[in-house]
C-alpha positions in Angstrom: 111.5 101.4 92.8 110.2 100.4 89.3 111.8 99.2 86.3 113.1 102.7 85.8 114.8 104.0 88.9 114.0 107.5 88.9 110.4 106.8 89.5 108.7 105.5 92.5 105.0 103.6 92.5 102.4 103.9 95.0 99.4 101.6 95.0 96.0 102.9 96.7 93.3 100.7 97.3 89.7 102.6 96.8 86.6 101.2 97.2 83.4 103.3 95.9 81.3 103.8 92.7 83.0 105.8 89.2 82.2 108.8 90.5 84.6 108.8 93.5 87.2 106.8 91.5 87.1 109.6 88.8 87.6 112.1 91.9 90.7 110.6 93.6 91.9 110.5 90.4 91.5 113.9 89.4 93.0 115.3 93.1 96.2 112.5 92.4 96.6 114.0 89.1 96.6 117.7 90.7 100.1 116.6 92.6 102.8 118.1 90.7 105.3 114.8 91.5 102.4 112.4 89.9 103.4 111.4 86.7 100.5 109.3 85.6 97.9 107.6 87.2 96.3 104.1 86.2 93.3 102.3 87.2 93.9 98.6 88.0 90.5 96.9 88.6 90.1 93.7 85.9 92.6 91.0 85.3 95.5 91.8 87.7 97.6 89.9 90.6 97.9 91.6 94.1 100.0 90.6 97.2 100.5 91.7 100.8 103.2 90.7 102.9 103.2 90.1 106.4 106.0 89.3 108.8 104.6 87.8 111.8 106.9 87.1 115.2 105.3 84.2 117.3 106.3 82.9 120.9 107.4 79.4 121.0 107.3 77.8 124.5 109.5 74.5 123.6 110.9 72.4 120.4 107.2 70.9 119.7 105.6 74.4 119.6 108.1 75.6 117.4 107.6 72.6 115.2 103.8 73.1 115.0 104.3 76.8 114.3 106.7 75.5 111.3 103.9 73.1 110.1 101.4 75.9 110.0 104.1 78.3 107.8 104.1 75.0 105.8 100.7 74.7 105.1 100.4 78.4 104.3 103.7 78.3 102.0 105.2 80.8 104.7 108.8 80.8 105.1 110.4 80.8 108.5 112.8 83.6 108.5 114.3 83.6 112.2 114.2 81.0 115.0 115.4 81.9 118.4 114.6 79.9 121.6 111.5 81.7 122.3 110.5 82.8 118.9 110.1 82.2 115.3 109.4 84.9 112.6 107.4 84.0 109.5 107.4 85.8 106.1 103.9 85.4 104.4 102.6 86.5 101.2 99.5 86.3 99.8 95.8 88.2 99.3 94.2 89.8 102.2 92.3 86.7 103.4 95.5 84.2 103.5 97.5 87.0 105.7 94.1 87.1 108.3 94.0 83.1 108.1 97.5 82.4 109.2 97.2 84.9 111.9 94.1 83.6 113.4 95.9 80.3 113.1 98.8 81.5 115.0 97.0 83.3 117.8 96.7 80.3 119.7 100.7 80.3 120.2 100.8 83.9 121.2 101.9 86.3 118.7 104.4 88.4 119.5 104.5 91.1 117.2 103.2 92.1 113.2 104.2 93.7 110.5 102.3 94.0 107.6 102.4 96.0 104.0 99.7 97.6 102.0 98.7 96.0 98.7 101.1 95.8 95.5 99.4 95.1 92.7 100.4 94.8 88.7 98.2 94.0 85.6 98.4 90.4 84.3 99.8 89.5 80.8 101.5 92.0 78.5 99.3 95.0 79.9 101.5 97.5 81.9 101.5 100.6 83.6 104.8 102.1 82.2 105.1 106.2 81.9 104.6 107.2 78.3 
């Protein structure tokens, strides 16, 4: 969903040189439903989201997991006797770091999004 309810936005991350980027852009523009392809390579904000369900054995364990979530500015979105589910947003390194910290408690499930990004400041990707 975007600011225009009739248009959806996709973020595609590409690592490559200018020639490879140009080739991907050309291929995307050939697609019938593609309205616009924009490059975001400088001065942008990007985020990912992860939901992490962690096993808990007792209240002390739950407390430790919640402290880890707090350090990473993550949110506890569900708590039960045997599990805590944490929502964390950030860059790839932050997501991977909290996962590493929680591994010792036993991760039951992880669901992660890809990257979403917007230009910083007043520059936008509006459709002309």
